[in-house]
ZAGUTOR-56294 format. One record per residue: residue in one letter; z, x, y of N, C-alpha, C in turn. Coordinates in steps of 0.2 Angstrom, whole numbers, plus 5000, padded with zeros to 4 digits. Last residue first. Example, Ala and Ser with C-alpha at 12.3 -4.5 7.8 and 13.67 -1.06 7.14 Angstrom:
2
S503550644989503650684995503950645000A503950664972503950624978503950664984
END
This chain:
426
X538963575132538663565139538563485141X540263635123539763575123539563565131X540863745114540563745120540063695121X542363715105541663705105541363705112X543563835102543363775106542663775107X544463885088543863895092543663835096X545463885079545663895086545063905091X545163845067545263915068545363935075X544963715068545563735064545663805065X543763715075544363685078544963715075X542963755064542963795071543663775074X543063655055543363725053543363765060X542463555061543163545060543463615058X541163595061541563585068542263585067X540863585048540863645051541263645058X540963435046541463485043541463555046X540063355051540663375056541063425053X539163325042538963365047539463385052X539963235034539763305031539563345037X540063125042540663165041540463235038X538763065039538863095046539563145046X538963025026538463075027538563105034X540062935028540162995024539663055025X539362835034539962875038540062935034X538562795024538262825030538762865034X539462735016539162795014538762835020X539962635024540462685022540062745020X538862555025539062585031539562645029X537762595011538262555014538462585020X536062595007536662635009537062595013X534762584999535362535000535962585001X532962585005533662615002534262575004X532162495011532162505004532762535001X532162505025532262445022532462445014X531862635026532562625027532662545025X530462625023530862665019531562645020X529962555034529962525027530362565023X530262645044530462585045530562545038X529462755041530162765040530562695040X527962715032528362715038529062725036X527462715019527062745024527462755031X528162785003528262735009527862765015X528062864992527362834995527462785001X528962934986529062864986528362824988X528563064989528563044982528562974982X528663075003528063105000528063084992X529863015005529262975006528663005003X530663135004530763074999530163034999X530263195016530263225009530263175004X530663105026529963125025529863155019X532063105025531663045023530963065022X532863255018532563215023532063155021X534363245008533663255008533263215014X535663205007535463245013534763265013X536063134997536163204996535963245002X535663005001536363025002536563095000X534363024998534463015005535263035006X534463024984534163084987534363084995X534962894982535362944980535063014984X533862814987534462804990534962864988X532762844978532662854986533362854989X533362824965533062884967533062894975X533562684966534162724965533962794967X532262634967532762624973533262674972X531862664954531562694959531962684966X532862584946532762654946532462694952X532562454950533162484952533162554951X531462414943531362434950531962474953X531962364931531562424931531462454938X533662304935532962294933532562364934X535262244937534862304935534162284932X536162144939535462144943535062204942X537262154932536862104930536162104933X537962244940537662264934537162214931X538562164950538062214952537662234946X539662104944539062064945538462114947X540962154943540462184939539762154939X542362184952541762154953541162184949X544062174948543462214948542762174948X544762044958544862104954544162144954X544361954967544661934961544661994956X543662024977544261984979544661964973X543362184969543162124973543762084975X543062354968543562304968543362244972X541662424958542062414964542562354963X541462534945541462464947541962454953X541362674942541162654948541162584950X541662704929542162704933541962684941X540862624915540862664921541462654925X540962534904541062604903541162644910X540662404908541262414904541462494904X539462414914539962394918540662404915X538662454903538762504908539362484912X538562324897538862384894539062434898X537962244907538662234906538962294902X536562314907537062314912537762294911X535862294895536262354896536762354901X535262174897535762174891536162244892X534362204907534862154908535462154903X533662294900534062324905534562264907X532962204892533362254889533862284894X532162134901532562104897533162144894X531362244907531862204911532362164907X530662284895531062334899531662294903X529862164893530362194888530862234891X529162164904529562114903530062134898X528362284903528862274909529362224907X528262334886528062294892528562294897X528562514882528662444881528362404887X528462664874528062624878528262544877X529162834874529062764871528762714876X528362984876528862934878528662864875X528163124871527763064869528263004870X528863244873528363224878527963164876X529763244863529263284862528663264867X530863164865530363134863529763174862X531763264870531963224865531363184861X531163324880531163364874531363314868X531363224890530663234888530663274881X532763224891532463164888531663184886X532963354896533163344890532863274887X532363334909532063384904532263374897X533263244914532563214912532263264908X534263324917534363274912533763244910X533663414927533863444920533963384915X532163354934532963354934533163374927X530763424939531063394934531763404934X529963384955530263434951530663394945X528363314957529063304957529363354953X526963274966527263324962527963324963X525663144967526263174968526463224964X524263064974524463114969525163144971X523962884974524262954978524463004972X523662764970523162814969523362884972X524562664971524262684977523762734976X524662624957524662574962524362594968X524762744949524262694948524162644954X524862914955525162854954524562794954X524563064946524263014951524462944950X525663194944525363134942525063094948X526663324938526063314943525663254940X528263374937527863324935527263314940X528863544934528663494939528163444935X530163664932529563624929529463564934X530863804932530563764937529963724935X531363864921531763874927531463834933X530463824911531063794911531463804917X528863824921529263844915529963814916X527363724924527963764926528363794920X527063544921526863614922527463654924X526563394914527163434915526863514916X525563314910525763304917526363354919X525463344897524863364901525063354908X526363274890526463344891525963374896X526363114900526363154894526463224895X526662964908526863034908526763064901X526562824908525962864907526062944907X527862774911527562764904526862804903X527962804924528362834919528062834912X527062704930526862774930527262814925X527862584928527162594925526862664925X529062614934529062614927528362624924X528762724948528762664945528762664938X529662874952529062844950529262774947X530862944955530562894960529962864958X531463024947530763044949530563004955X532662974943532663044945531963074947X532362844939532862854944532962924946X531362864929531162824935531662844941X532162914919531662954922531362924929X532962804917533262864920532762914923X532062714911532462694917532662764921X531862784899531262774904531562754910X533162774893532862844895532262834900X533362634891533762674896533462744898X532362614881532262584888532762624893X532962694871532362714873532162684880X534162624869534262694871533562714874X533762494865534162504872534162574874X533262534853532762504858533162514865X534462574846533862614847533362594853X535962544855535562544849534862574851X537062664864536662604863536262604857X538262744872538062734865537662664865X537962824887538162764884537862764877X537562934895538062944889538162884885X536762884905536462934901536962944895X537762804912537162774909536862814903X538462904919538762864914538262824909X537462954927537662994922538062954916X537262834935536762864931536962904925X538562834941538362774936537762794932X538462944949538962944944538762884938X537462914957537362964952537862964947X537262734959537362804961537362854956X535962614958536462654954536562724957X535662474969535462544966536062564962X535062304972535562354971535262424969X534762184984534462234979534962284978X534962024988535362084986535062124981X533861975001534161974994534562034993X533561875015533861935012534061925005X531961785015532661785015532961855012X530461725024530861775019531561755020X528761675028529561665027529861715023X527561715038527761725031528561725031X527161595051527361655048527561655041X526561515062526261515055526461585052X527061535074527461485070527261495063X526161615081526761645079527161595074X524461585075525061565078525661595076X523461625066523761675070524361655075X522961505060523461545056523761605060X522061455069522761425069523261475065X520761495071521261545072521961515072X519261475063519861435065520461485065X518161535059518261535066518861505068X517561635045518061585048518161595055X516561725044516561665040517061615042X516661845051516261795054516261725050X517361945046516661945044516261885047X518561925052518261985054517561985052X518861805045518761805052518361865054X519061855032518561805033518361795041X520261935035519561965033518961915034X521161835038520961885043520361915041X521161755026520961725033520761775038X521761845018521161825016520761795023X523061865024522661925023521861905022X523561735023523361755030522961815029X523761725009523361675013523061705019X524761825008524061835006523561785008X525761765015525561835017524861845015X526061655007525761645014525461715017X526561724996525961674995525661675002X527661785002527161824999526561784998X528461675005528261715010527661765008X528761624992528361584997528061625002X529561734988528961714985528461674989X530661714996530261774997529561764993X531161584992530861594999530461654999X530561544975530961564980530661584987X529861384969529761454971530261484976X529961254966530461304964530361374965X529161154970528961194964529461234961X529661124982529761074977529561104970X529261244989529961234988530061184982X527861224989528161284985528861274984X527761104997527561104990527861164986X528361155009528661095005528461094998X527261245012527961265011528361215007X526261155014526161205008526861235007X526661075025526561045019526561095013X526661175035527261145033527261105026X525261215034525861265034526461235031X524561105037524461135031525061175029X525061085050525161035046525061055038X524561205056525261195055525461135051X523061235047523461225053524161215052X521661235039522261285040522561275046X520461175039521061135038521661175038X519361265039519461215045520061175045X519361325027519461365033519661315039X520261215016519661245018519861285024X520961095006521061155009520461195010X521560925008520960975007521061035010X522760864999522660895006522060945005X523460814988522860774991522760804998X524460874982524660844989524060804992X523860904970524460864970524560834977X522660984974522660924970523260874970X523161074983522661034985522560964981X524061144975524261114981523761054983X523161204966523661154963523961114969X522561284975522161234971522561184968X523561374978523261334983522861274980X523961434966524361384970524061344975X522761504964522961454959523461404962X522961594974522361554974522461494969X524161664970524061624977523461574977X523761724958524261664958524261624965X522761814963522561764958523161704958X523561894971523061854974522861794970X524361944961524661904967524161864970X523462014953523861954950524161914956X523062124963522662064961523062004958X523762224967523962164970523562104968X524062324951523762314958524062244961X524362334938524662374943524462374950X523562244931524362224932524662274937X522362304930522462254935523162234936X522362484929522562424926522662364931X521162594936521862564937521862494933X519962654938520262664931520962634932X519162634949519762684949520062694943X518362534945518062594947518562654947X519362434943518962464937518662524938X519662414956520262434951519862464945X518462364961518762424964519262454959X518362244954517862294953518162364955X519462174959519462194952518962244950X519162164972519762204970519762224963X518062074970517962134973518562184972X518761964965518261994961518062064964X519561924976519861944970519361984966X518561894986519061944987519361974981X517961784979517561844981518061904982X518961694980518861724973518361784974X518961664993519561694991519461724984X517761604994517861664998518461704995X518061484987517461534985517561604988X519061434995519161454988518661504985X518461415008519061465007519161485000X516661425006517261385006517861435006X514961435011515561475009516261425011X513861365015514161345009514861385007X513461405028513461335026513861315020X513461545028513761505033513861435031X512661575017513361585017513761545022X511361525023511661495016512461515016X511261605034511261535035511561505028X511361745040511661725034511761645034X510761755053510661805047510861785040X511161645060510461665060510361705054X512561635059512161575057511361595056X512861755064512961745057512561685055X512461735078512161785074512261775067X513461635082512661615082512261665078X514661695079514461635076513761625076X514561805088514661815081514461755077X514561735100513961775098513961785091X515761685100515261635100514561675098X516561795101516661755095516061705095X516161855113516061895107516061845101X515361735123515961775121515761805115X513761765132514161725126514761765125X513461755149513561795143513961755138X512361625156512961665156512961705150X511361525155511461565161512061605162X511061455144511661445147511761485154X509761495140509961425139510561415143X509761635141509261595145509461525145X510861675133510861685140510361645144X510361635120510961605123510961615131X509261715119509161635119509761605122X509761845118509361825124509261745125X510461825106510861845112510461825118X509461805097510061755098510361765104X508661925098508461855100508961805101X509562015093509362025100509061955103X509761975080510361975085510161975092X508461995076508761925076509361925081X508462135077507962095080508162025081X509462175068509562195075509062145079X508962125056509562095059509662115066X507862205055507762125055508362095058X508462325053507962315059507862245060X509062305041509462325047509062305053X507962285033508462235033508862245040X507362405033506962345036507462295037X508362485027508162495034507762435037X508262425014508862425018508762435025X506862465011507062395011507762385015X506962605012506462565016506662495017X507962645002507962655010507562615014X508462634990508062574993508062585000X509062754987508462734983508062674985X509262875000509462804997508862774993X508762975007508962985000509162924996X508562945020507962935016508162945008X510062855026509662915025509062895020X510562745038510362755031509962805030X510962705051511262765048511162765040X510362665067510362645060510662715057X510562595083510762645079510762625071X509562555097509762535090509962595086X508962585108509662555109509962535102X508062705101508162665107508862645108X508562735087507962715089508062675095X509362865077509362815083508662805085X510262885063509562885065509562835071X511562955054511262925060510562935061X511762915037511662965042511362935048X512362885022512462855028512362915033X512462905008511762895011511762875018X513762915006513362975005512662965007X514362785007514362835013513962895012X513262665000513762714998513762765004X513262495007512962565006513462615004X512962315009513362375008512962435006X512862165019512562225015513062275014X513362075027513262055020512862105016X513762105040513062075039512962065032X515162075050514862105044514262065042X515362105067515262065062514962095056X515862115084515862145078515762095072X515462135101515462085096515362125089X516062185116515862205110515962145105X515762205134516062165128515762195122X515062255145515762275144516162235138X513762195142514162175147514962195147X513862235124513462205130513962185135X513562295108513862305114513462275120X513862245092513362225098513762245104X513962315077514262305083513762295089X514062265060513562275066514062265072X514462355045514662305050514262325057X514362355027514062375034514262325039X515562385014515162345019514862375025X515162525002515662485007515262445012X514962594986514662554992515262514996X516262724984515762684982515462644987X517262794990516862824984516362784982X517462795008517362755001517062794996X517462835020517762885015517762855008X517062735029516662795028516862845023X517162575027517662635025517162695024X516262505034516962485034517362535033X515062585045515362575038516062545039X513962515058514462565055514762545048X512662505069512862485063513462545060X512262435085512462495081512862465074X511462395098511562365092511662425087X511662345115511562405110511762375104X510862265129511362265124511162325119X510862295147510462295140510962305134
END
């Protein structure tokens, strides 16, 4: 006997979240989104035989939604029974999902295209950002929009129909060729493919897409290694003392706050006196980051305290583009003043300083704190990296710097040997 159970996509959501149907039968399970949403505060279990509903009577449209769930369960039961009767065998979960969706969402099944579905994903993310009070530019939304625009341009210029059923290795190779001809860098191409695959995965989970060619190992998000730099603490102190014009000085100060807090520039620009707590002997920044919505508490470094006082906690604000352009101008000035310029094959190599951008500050924080011996887990509480694997991709520590870290742990042992003490190593 099959069981029909309804679940929420995100039971911790602050707003309406999609409802998903699970059909349990013959040691198999079919999962599909039914096209309805509900706020988790109205989601309580009510069991009727083999069917489980979870909409409480406090919901303003309780009767209508409960009737919809009941209808979907009835339709699903009939679809399942009809297939077994006609084929004398159990349907696969994918086949059952297809048949049920055709029954409960015939219009969506017939009319949904990759482009319309892609736009639905974007619209949903825009609404979520508005609900959280987050600016669109500080989310993944612009990347989704650029990817959709690219796909439409690709379809027009290459005369390659782009839809769920046409996504295959021919599309993959042609799309990469299109992006290359367009001048997109390898990592940008990889990002576009990553978001295409994300949309396809969600469409597949909801039963809109049944073409799994994108799951082929060859259908991968391409990438290339890029040289990302950081500024060590000597360079940051040299930057702090540079004589710059008014605009350059203000941009430099914003950059330094990022380099000693690990905050993105978008969050640095939001800091006010209300975000600072404590006394001069121990002051902290408390802020909720825009991109991730994570709340962080960061101690204020002495240099940063001076910057805050300089502006009376009313930090200057510039566009990200202006900040990056100005940092590009500041780089060569720093290269002339700092003693940290490394020797290259043809003398002093100053090319590193041409690569300073707003994100260099955040990377500098993570790397410098790691070099100080701060545990990765502590740094990640501020940087919001979810895994150590991603964290160690992010920090930029050279083999020599790693050796120096290890050498520091050997110092105590050297003192023991110097004093004639033999280590007792089992």
